[in-house]
Jmol script that loads the backbone (N, CA, C; Angstrom):
load data "model"
ATOM      1  N   GLY A   1     -17.372  76.340-169.210  1.00  0.00           N
ATOM      2  CA  GLY A   1     -17.529  75.411-170.206  1.00  0.00           C
ATOM      3  C   GLY A   1     -18.551  75.686-171.265  1.00  0.00           C
ATOM      4  N   GLN A   2     -18.492  74.781-172.163  1.00  0.00           N
ATOM      5  CA  GLN A   2     -19.378  74.838-173.324  1.00  0.00           C
ATOM      6  C   GLN A   2     -20.661  74.073-173.019  1.00  0.00           C
ATOM      7  N   ASP A   3     -21.771  74.592-173.529  1.00  0.00           N
ATOM      8  CA  ASP A   3     -23.072  73.941-173.362  1.00  0.00           C
ATOM      9  C   ASP A   3     -23.049  72.619-174.122  1.00  0.00           C
ATOM     10  N   PRO A   4     -23.231  71.471-173.425  1.00  0.00           N
ATOM     11  CA  PRO A   4     -23.165  70.177-174.118  1.00  0.00           C
ATOM     12  C   PRO A   4     -24.273  69.981-175.141  1.00  0.00           C
ATOM     13  N   GLU A   5     -25.372  70.714-174.989  1.00  0.00           N
ATOM     14  CA  GLU A   5     -26.470  70.568-175.935  1.00  0.00           C
ATOM     15  C   GLU A   5     -26.286  71.436-177.177  1.00  0.00           C
ATOM     16  N   SER A   6     -25.296  72.319-177.183  1.00  0.00           N
ATOM     17  CA  SER A   6     -25.109  73.192-178.335  1.00  0.00           C
ATOM     18  C   SER A   6     -24.690  72.410-179.578  1.00  0.00           C
ATOM     19  N   GLU A   7     -24.148  71.233-179.398  1.00  0.00           N
ATOM     20  CA  GLU A   7     -23.712  70.417-180.526  1.00  0.00           C
ATOM     21  C   GLU A   7     -24.791  69.447-180.999  1.00  0.00           C
ATOM     22  N   GLN A   8     -25.915  69.388-180.281  1.00  0.00           N
ATOM     23  CA  GLN A   8     -26.982  68.460-180.623  1.00  0.00           C
ATOM     24  C   GLN A   8     -27.795  68.998-181.789  1.00  0.00           C
ATOM     25  N   LYS A   9     -28.293  68.091-182.604  1.00  0.00           N
ATOM     26  CA  LYS A   9     -29.134  68.428-183.744  1.00  0.00           C
ATOM     27  C   LYS A   9     -30.454  67.672-183.605  1.00  0.00           C
ATOM     28  N   PRO A  10     -31.520  68.148-184.253  1.00  0.00           N
ATOM     29  CA  PRO A  10     -32.796  67.422-184.178  1.00  0.00           C
ATOM     30  C   PRO A  10     -32.658  65.949-184.567  1.00  0.00           C
ATOM     31  N   GLU A  11     -31.763  65.656-185.515  1.00  0.00           N
ATOM     32  CA  GLU A  11     -31.576  64.269-185.960  1.00  0.00           C
ATOM     33  C   GLU A  11     -31.102  63.364-184.821  1.00  0.00           C
ATOM     34  N   ASP A  12     -30.499  63.970-183.795  1.00  0.00           N
ATOM     35  CA  ASP A  12     -30.032  63.193-182.652  1.00  0.00           C
ATOM     36  C   ASP A  12     -31.192  62.709-181.787  1.00  0.00           C
ATOM     37  N   TYR A  13     -32.341  63.355-181.925  1.00  0.00           N
ATOM     38  CA  TYR A  13     -33.488  63.046-181.074  1.00  0.00           C
ATOM     39  C   TYR A  13     -34.667  62.427-181.811  1.00  0.00           C
ATOM     40  N   PHE A  14     -34.807  62.759-183.090  1.00  0.00           N
ATOM     41  CA  PHE A  14     -35.964  62.312-183.858  1.00  0.00           C
ATOM     42  C   PHE A  14     -35.541  61.393-184.987  1.00  0.00           C
ATOM     43  N   PRO A  15     -36.327  60.352-185.243  1.00  0.00           N
ATOM     44  CA  PRO A  15     -35.986  59.444-186.348  1.00  0.00           C
ATOM     45  C   PRO A  15     -36.219  60.119-187.698  1.00  0.00           C
ATOM     46  N   PRO A  16     -35.525  59.668-188.726  1.00  0.00           N
ATOM     47  CA  PRO A  16     -35.761  60.230-190.068  1.00  0.00           C
ATOM     48  C   PRO A  16     -37.159  59.865-190.561  1.00  0.00           C
ATOM     49  N   THR A  17     -37.716  60.706-191.426  1.00  0.00           N
ATOM     50  CA  THR A  17     -39.076  60.457-191.914  1.00  0.00           C
ATOM     51  C   THR A  17     -39.189  59.128-192.654  1.00  0.00           C
ATOM     52  N   LYS A  18     -38.113  58.690-193.291  1.00  0.00           N
ATOM     53  CA  LYS A  18     -38.168  57.405-194.011  1.00  0.00           C
ATOM     54  C   LYS A  18     -38.379  56.228-193.070  1.00  0.00           C
ATOM     55  N   SER A  19     -38.130  56.429-191.768  1.00  0.00           N
ATOM     56  CA  SER A  19     -38.396  55.343-190.819  1.00  0.00           C
ATOM     57  C   SER A  19     -39.895  55.213-190.555  1.00  0.00           C
ATOM     58  N   VAL A  20     -40.664  56.247-190.896  1.00  0.00           N
ATOM     59  CA  VAL A  20     -42.122  56.191-190.760  1.00  0.00           C
ATOM     60  C   VAL A  20     -42.711  55.514-191.989  1.00  0.00           C
ATOM     61  N   SER A  21     -42.320  55.999-193.168  1.00  0.00           N
ATOM     62  CA  SER A  21     -42.816  55.424-194.422  1.00  0.00           C
ATOM     63  C   SER A  21     -41.904  55.865-195.565  1.00  0.00           C
ATOM     64  N   GLU A  22     -41.731  54.977-196.511  1.00  0.00           N
ATOM     65  CA  GLU A  22     -40.974  55.306-197.714  1.00  0.00           C
ATOM     66  C   GLU A  22     -41.905  55.602-198.889  1.00  0.00           C
ATOM     67  N   SER A  23     -43.189  55.743-198.610  1.00  0.00           N
ATOM     68  CA  SER A  23     -44.185  56.035-199.640  1.00  0.00           C
ATOM     69  C   SER A  23     -43.900  57.387-200.295  1.00  0.00           C
ATOM     70  N   PRO A  24     -43.980  57.465-201.639  1.00  0.00           N
ATOM     71  CA  PRO A  24     -43.805  58.752-202.316  1.00  0.00           C
ATOM     72  C   PRO A  24     -44.867  59.778-201.890  1.00  0.00           C
ATOM     73  N   ASP A  25     -46.091  59.321-201.624  1.00  0.00           N
ATOM     74  CA  ASP A  25     -47.145  60.230-201.166  1.00  0.00           C
ATOM     75  C   ASP A  25     -46.804  60.805-199.790  1.00  0.00           C
ATOM     76  N   PHE A  26     -46.213  59.980-198.922  1.00  0.00           N
ATOM     77  CA  PHE A  26     -45.787  60.458-197.603  1.00  0.00           C
ATOM     78  C   PHE A  26     -44.683  61.501-197.770  1.00  0.00           C
ATOM     79  N   ALA A  27     -43.767  61.267-198.680  1.00  0.00           N
ATOM     80  CA  ALA A  27     -42.682  62.226-198.935  1.00  0.00           C
ATOM     81  C   ALA A  27     -43.245  63.570-199.410  1.00  0.00           C
ATOM     82  N   LYS A  28     -44.294  63.539-200.232  1.00  0.00           N
ATOM     83  CA  LYS A  28     -44.928  64.786-200.688  1.00  0.00           C
ATOM     84  C   LYS A  28     -45.550  65.538-199.507  1.00  0.00           C
ATOM     85  N   ILE A  29     -46.182  64.793-198.608  1.00  0.00           N
ATOM     86  CA  ILE A  29     -46.790  65.403-197.426  1.00  0.00           C
ATOM     87  C   ILE A  29     -45.707  66.046-196.557  1.00  0.00           C
ATOM     88  N   ILE A  30     -44.595  65.360-196.382  1.00  0.00           N
ATOM     89  CA  ILE A  30     -43.483  65.911-195.608  1.00  0.00           C
ATOM     90  C   ILE A  30     -42.987  67.204-196.266  1.00  0.00           C
ATOM     91  N   GLY A  31     -42.938  67.233-197.585  1.00  0.00           N
ATOM     92  CA  GLY A  31     -42.549  68.450-198.301  1.00  0.00           C
ATOM     93  C   GLY A  31     -43.490  69.610-197.999  1.00  0.00           C
ATOM     94  N   LEU A  32     -44.789  69.327-197.946  1.00  0.00           N
ATOM     95  CA  LEU A  32     -45.771  70.365-197.610  1.00  0.00           C
ATOM     96  C   LEU A  32     -45.565  70.855-196.182  1.00  0.00           C
ATOM     97  N   MET A  33     -45.292  69.917-195.290  1.00  0.00           N
ATOM     98  CA  MET A  33     -45.037  70.289-193.899  1.00  0.00           C
ATOM     99  C   MET A  33     -43.798  71.170-193.800  1.00  0.00           C
ATOM    100  N   GLN A  34     -42.753  70.817-194.509  1.00  0.00           N
ATOM    101  CA  GLN A  34     -41.515  71.599-194.481  1.00  0.00           C
ATOM    102  C   GLN A  34     -41.722  72.988-195.077  1.00  0.00           C
ATOM    103  N   ALA A  35     -42.702  73.128-195.956  1.00  0.00           N
ATOM    104  CA  ALA A  35     -43.012  74.423-196.559  1.00  0.00           C
ATOM    105  C   ALA A  35     -43.941  75.256-195.675  1.00  0.00           C
ATOM    106  N   GLY A  36     -44.315  74.708-194.500  1.00  0.00           N
ATOM    107  CA  GLY A  36     -45.164  75.448-193.571  1.00  0.00           C
ATOM    108  C   GLY A  36     -46.643  75.382-193.875  1.00  0.00           C
ATOM    109  N   GLU A  37     -47.045  74.411-194.671  1.00  0.00           N
ATOM    110  CA  GLU A  37     -48.458  74.265-195.039  1.00  0.00           C
ATOM    111  C   GLU A  37     -49.256  73.608-193.910  1.00  0.00           C
ATOM    112  N   THR A  38     -50.565  73.755-193.976  1.00  0.00           N
ATOM    113  CA  THR A  38     -51.525  73.073-193.121  1.00  0.00           C
ATOM    114  C   THR A  38     -52.357  72.191-194.028  1.00  0.00           C
ATOM    115  N   GLY A  39     -52.677  70.971-193.595  1.00  0.00           N
ATOM    116  CA  GLY A  39     -53.491  70.145-194.461  1.00  0.00           C
ATOM    117  C   GLY A  39     -53.762  68.756-193.951  1.00  0.00           C
ATOM    118  N   VAL A  40     -54.369  67.993-194.834  1.00  0.00           N
ATOM    119  CA  VAL A  40     -54.704  66.589-194.595  1.00  0.00           C
ATOM    120  C   VAL A  40     -54.234  65.831-195.823  1.00  0.00           C
ATOM    121  N   GLY A  41     -53.610  64.697-195.618  1.00  0.00           N
ATOM    122  CA  GLY A  41     -53.150  63.888-196.734  1.00  0.00           C
ATOM    123  C   GLY A  41     -53.318  62.419-196.448  1.00  0.00           C
ATOM    124  N   GLN A  42     -53.188  61.624-197.473  1.00  0.00           N
ATOM    125  CA  GLN A  42     -53.270  60.176-197.330  1.00  0.00           C
ATOM    126  C   GLN A  42     -52.109  59.533-198.062  1.00  0.00           C
ATOM    127  N   PHE A  43     -51.669  58.411-197.503  1.00  0.00           N
ATOM    128  CA  PHE A  43     -50.622  57.626-198.145  1.00  0.00           C
ATOM    129  C   PHE A  43     -50.847  56.166-197.803  1.00  0.00           C
ATOM    130  N   GLU A  44     -50.240  55.312-198.583  1.00  0.00           N
ATOM    131  CA  GLU A  44     -50.365  53.872-198.367  1.00  0.00           C
ATOM    132  C   GLU A  44     -48.988  53.307-198.069  1.00  0.00           C
ATOM    133  N   ASP A  45     -48.948  52.388-197.109  1.00  0.00           N
ATOM    134  CA  ASP A  45     -47.693  51.753-196.723  1.00  0.00           C
ATOM    135  C   ASP A  45     -47.984  50.304-196.337  1.00  0.00           C
ATOM    136  N   ASN A  46     -47.300  49.383-196.978  1.00  0.00           N
ATOM    137  CA  ASN A  46     -47.482  47.946-196.714  1.00  0.00           C
ATOM    138  C   ASN A  46     -48.951  47.527-196.780  1.00  0.00           C
ATOM    139  N   GLY A  47     -49.676  48.042-197.762  1.00  0.00           N
ATOM    140  CA  GLY A  47     -51.066  47.647-197.970  1.00  0.00           C
ATOM    141  C   GLY A  47     -52.053  48.320-197.032  1.00  0.00           C
ATOM    142  N   MET A  48     -51.586  49.185-196.143  1.00  0.00           N
ATOM    143  CA  MET A  48     -52.473  49.875-195.206  1.00  0.00           C
ATOM    144  C   MET A  48     -52.559  51.349-195.614  1.00  0.00           C
ATOM    145  N   ARG A  49     -53.766  51.888-195.592  1.00  0.00           N
ATOM    146  CA  ARG A  49     -53.971  53.296-195.933  1.00  0.00           C
ATOM    147  C   ARG A  49     -53.947  54.125-194.644  1.00  0.00           C
ATOM    148  N   TYR A  50     -53.250  55.260-194.693  1.00  0.00           N
ATOM    149  CA  TYR A  50     -53.117  56.143-193.542  1.00  0.00           C
ATOM    150  C   TYR A  50     -53.583  57.546-193.911  1.00  0.00           C
ATOM    151  N   THR A  51     -54.106  58.239-192.915  1.00  0.00           N
ATOM    152  CA  THR A  51     -54.462  59.646-193.052  1.00  0.00           C
ATOM    153  C   THR A  51     -53.587  60.424-192.087  1.00  0.00           C
ATOM    154  N   ILE A  52     -53.082  61.554-192.557  1.00  0.00           N
ATOM    155  CA  ILE A  52     -52.222  62.407-191.736  1.00  0.00           C
ATOM    156  C   ILE A  52     -52.778  63.829-191.769  1.00  0.00           C
ATOM    157  N   VAL A  53     -52.898  64.419-190.595  1.00  0.00           N
ATOM    158  CA  VAL A  53     -53.345  65.797-190.430  1.00  0.00           C
ATOM    159  C   VAL A  53     -52.149  66.561-189.887  1.00  0.00           C
ATOM    160  N   PHE A  54     -51.860  67.726-190.469  1.00  0.00           N
ATOM    161  CA  PHE A  54     -50.659  68.446-190.051  1.00  0.00           C
ATOM    162  C   PHE A  54     -50.868  69.957-190.100  1.00  0.00           C
ATOM    163  N   ARG A  55     -50.080  70.650-189.268  1.00  0.00           N
ATOM    164  CA  ARG A  55     -50.083  72.109-189.281  1.00  0.00           C
ATOM    165  C   ARG A  55     -48.761  72.594-188.706  1.00  0.00           C
ATOM    166  N   PRO A  56     -48.356  73.802-189.088  1.00  0.00           N
ATOM    167  CA  PRO A  56     -47.093  74.330-188.567  1.00  0.00           C
ATOM    168  C   PRO A  56     -47.249  74.804-187.128  1.00  0.00           C
ATOM    169  N   LEU A  57     -46.160  74.746-186.390  1.00  0.00           N
ATOM    170  CA  LEU A  57     -46.103  75.330-185.052  1.00  0.00           C
ATOM    171  C   LEU A  57     -45.542  76.743-185.174  1.00  0.00           C
ATOM    172  N   SER A  58     -45.826  77.567-184.204  1.00  0.00           N
ATOM    173  CA  SER A  58     -45.354  78.951-184.271  1.00  0.00           C
ATOM    174  C   SER A  58     -43.894  79.095-183.836  1.00  0.00           C
ATOM    175  N   ILE A  59     -43.281  77.998-183.399  1.00  0.00           N
ATOM    176  CA  ILE A  59     -41.883  78.075-182.956  1.00  0.00           C
ATOM    177  C   ILE A  59     -41.010  77.083-183.717  1.00  0.00           C
ATOM    178  N   PHE A  60     -39.769  77.382-183.804  1.00  0.00           N
ATOM    179  CA  PHE A  60     -38.731  76.514-184.367  1.00  0.00           C
ATOM    180  C   PHE A  60     -38.887  76.194-185.850  1.00  0.00           C
ATOM    181  N   GLY A  61     -39.934  76.656-186.512  1.00  0.00           N
ATOM    182  CA  GLY A  61     -40.166  76.301-187.901  1.00  0.00           C
ATOM    183  C   GLY A  61     -40.588  74.839-188.053  1.00  0.00           C
ATOM    184  N   TRP A  62     -41.153  74.268-186.991  1.00  0.00           N
ATOM    185  CA  TRP A  62     -41.577  72.869-186.992  1.00  0.00           C
ATOM    186  C   TRP A  62     -43.045  72.753-187.342  1.00  0.00           C
ATOM    187  N   SER A  63     -43.466  71.533-187.631  1.00  0.00           N
ATOM    188  CA  SER A  63     -44.878  71.202-187.821  1.00  0.00           C
ATOM    189  C   SER A  63     -45.229  70.065-186.878  1.00  0.00           C
ATOM    190  N   ILE A  64     -46.507  69.943-186.615  1.00  0.00           N
ATOM    191  CA  ILE A  64     -47.002  68.838-185.804  1.00  0.00           C
ATOM    192  C   ILE A  64     -47.969  68.043-186.670  1.00  0.00           C
ATOM    193  N   ALA A  65     -47.972  66.731-186.495  1.00  0.00           N
ATOM    194  CA  ALA A  65     -48.828  65.878-187.318  1.00  0.00           C
ATOM    195  C   ALA A  65     -49.368  64.726-186.493  1.00  0.00           C
ATOM    196  N   GLU A  66     -50.505  64.232-186.917  1.00  0.00           N
ATOM    197  CA  GLU A  66     -51.059  63.005-186.343  1.00  0.00           C
ATOM    198  C   GLU A  66     -51.369  62.071-187.494  1.00  0.00           C
ATOM    199  N   ILE A  67     -50.931  60.829-187.349  1.00  0.00           N
ATOM    200  CA  ILE A  67     -51.140  59.811-188.379  1.00  0.00           C
ATOM    201  C   ILE A  67     -52.024  58.724-187.796  1.00  0.00           C
ATOM    202  N   LYS A  68     -53.058  58.363-188.536  1.00  0.00           N
ATOM    203  CA  LYS A  68     -53.930  57.254-188.123  1.00  0.00           C
ATOM    204  C   LYS A  68     -54.186  56.361-189.322  1.00  0.00           C
ATOM    205  N   SER A  69     -54.235  55.073-189.050  1.00  0.00           N
ATOM    206  CA  SER A  69     -54.576  54.130-190.117  1.00  0.00           C
ATOM    207  C   SER A  69     -56.063  54.255-190.424  1.00  0.00           C
ATOM    208  N   GLN A  70     -56.440  53.842-191.608  1.00  0.00           N
ATOM    209  CA  GLN A  70     -57.846  53.865-192.000  1.00  0.00           C
ATOM    210  C   GLN A  70     -58.678  53.022-191.032  1.00  0.00           C
ATOM    211  N   ASP A  71     -58.120  51.884-190.599  1.00  0.00           N
ATOM    212  CA  ASP A  71     -58.823  51.020-189.645  1.00  0.00           C
ATOM    213  C   ASP A  71     -59.101  51.759-188.339  1.00  0.00           C
ATOM    214  N   ALA A  72     -58.102  52.498-187.833  1.00  0.00           N
ATOM    215  CA  ALA A  72     -58.274  53.240-186.585  1.00  0.00           C
ATOM    216  C   ALA A  72     -59.323  54.342-186.740  1.00  0.00           C
ATOM    217  N   LEU A  73     -59.312  55.007-187.892  1.00  0.00           N
ATOM    218  CA  LEU A  73     -60.314  56.042-188.135  1.00  0.00           C
ATOM    219  C   LEU A  73     -61.717  55.450-188.180  1.00  0.00           C
ATOM    220  N   MET A  74     -61.859  54.327-188.846  1.00  0.00           N
ATOM    221  CA  MET A  74     -63.174  53.690-188.955  1.00  0.00           C
ATOM    222  C   MET A  74     -63.644  53.166-187.606  1.00  0.00           C
ATOM    223  N   ALA A  75     -62.742  52.624-186.810  1.00  0.00           N
ATOM    224  CA  ALA A  75     -63.114  52.131-185.480  1.00  0.00           C
ATOM    225  C   ALA A  75     -63.622  53.286-184.625  1.00  0.00           C
ATOM    226  N   GLY A  76     -62.964  54.438-184.735  1.00  0.00           N
ATOM    227  CA  GLY A  76     -63.403  55.617-183.997  1.00  0.00           C
ATOM    228  C   GLY A  76     -64.768  56.085-184.455  1.00  0.00           C
ATOM    229  N   SER A  77     -65.043  55.982-185.751  1.00  0.00           N
ATOM    230  CA  SER A  77     -66.334  56.386-186.287  1.00  0.00           C
ATOM    231  C   SER A  77     -67.440  55.486-185.763  1.00  0.00           C
ATOM    232  N   GLU A  78     -67.174  54.192-185.716  1.00  0.00           N
ATOM    233  CA  GLU A  78     -68.172  53.250-185.215  1.00  0.00           C
ATOM    234  C   GLU A  78     -68.459  53.509-183.742  1.00  0.00           C
ATOM    235  N   GLU A  79     -67.437  53.822-182.959  1.00  0.00           N
ATOM    236  CA  GLU A  79     -67.625  54.154-181.545  1.00  0.00           C
ATOM    237  C   GLU A  79     -68.478  55.399-181.397  1.00  0.00           C
ATOM    238  N   SER A  80     -68.170  56.417-182.183  1.00  0.00           N
ATOM    239  CA  SER A  80     -68.924  57.668-182.120  1.00  0.00           C
ATOM    240  C   SER A  80     -70.387  57.448-182.477  1.00  0.00           C
ATOM    241  N   LEU A  81     -70.645  56.658-183.509  1.00  0.00           N
ATOM    242  CA  LEU A  81     -72.030  56.372-183.896  1.00  0.00           C
ATOM    243  C   LEU A  81     -72.761  55.615-182.796  1.00  0.00           C
ATOM    244  N   ALA A  82     -72.080  54.656-182.184  1.00  0.00           N
ATOM    245  CA  ALA A  82     -72.696  53.884-181.101  1.00  0.00           C
ATOM    246  C   ALA A  82     -73.043  54.787-179.917  1.00  0.00           C
ATOM    247  N   GLN A  83     -72.159  55.716-179.587  1.00  0.00           N
ATOM    248  CA  GLN A  83     -72.416  56.657-178.494  1.00  0.00           C
ATOM    249  C   GLN A  83     -73.583  57.574-178.821  1.00  0.00           C
ATOM    250  N   MET A  84     -73.685  57.978-180.081  1.00  0.00           N
ATOM    251  CA  MET A  84     -74.774  58.862-180.475  1.00  0.00           C
ATOM    252  C   MET A  84     -76.122  58.149-180.397  1.00  0.00           C
ATOM    253  N   ARG A  85     -76.133  56.837-180.700  1.00  0.00           N
ATOM    254  CA  ARG A  85     -77.395  56.075-180.625  1.00  0.00           C
ATOM    255  C   ARG A  85     -77.826  55.960-179.195  1.00  0.00           C
TER     256      ARG A  85
END
end "model"
wireframe off; spacefill off
backbone 0.3
color backbone group
């Protein structure tokens, strides 16, 4: 028989980027990721500011990214400062 996974595409497993954000700035960041760039970017969605850090993986031509809201970043900073004190 035929491998049942041979007909599968990444779209079958991962949501489209527009389901994360429809922000034009987010779309630009996705373009950089697709071009294999490494970087940090910011975008706004529904009044909330987000920071995204991304870099390419050495396999599949994929990139990996982490997105955090500005609030989450600031909360982490306050925790770090408290620990340092």
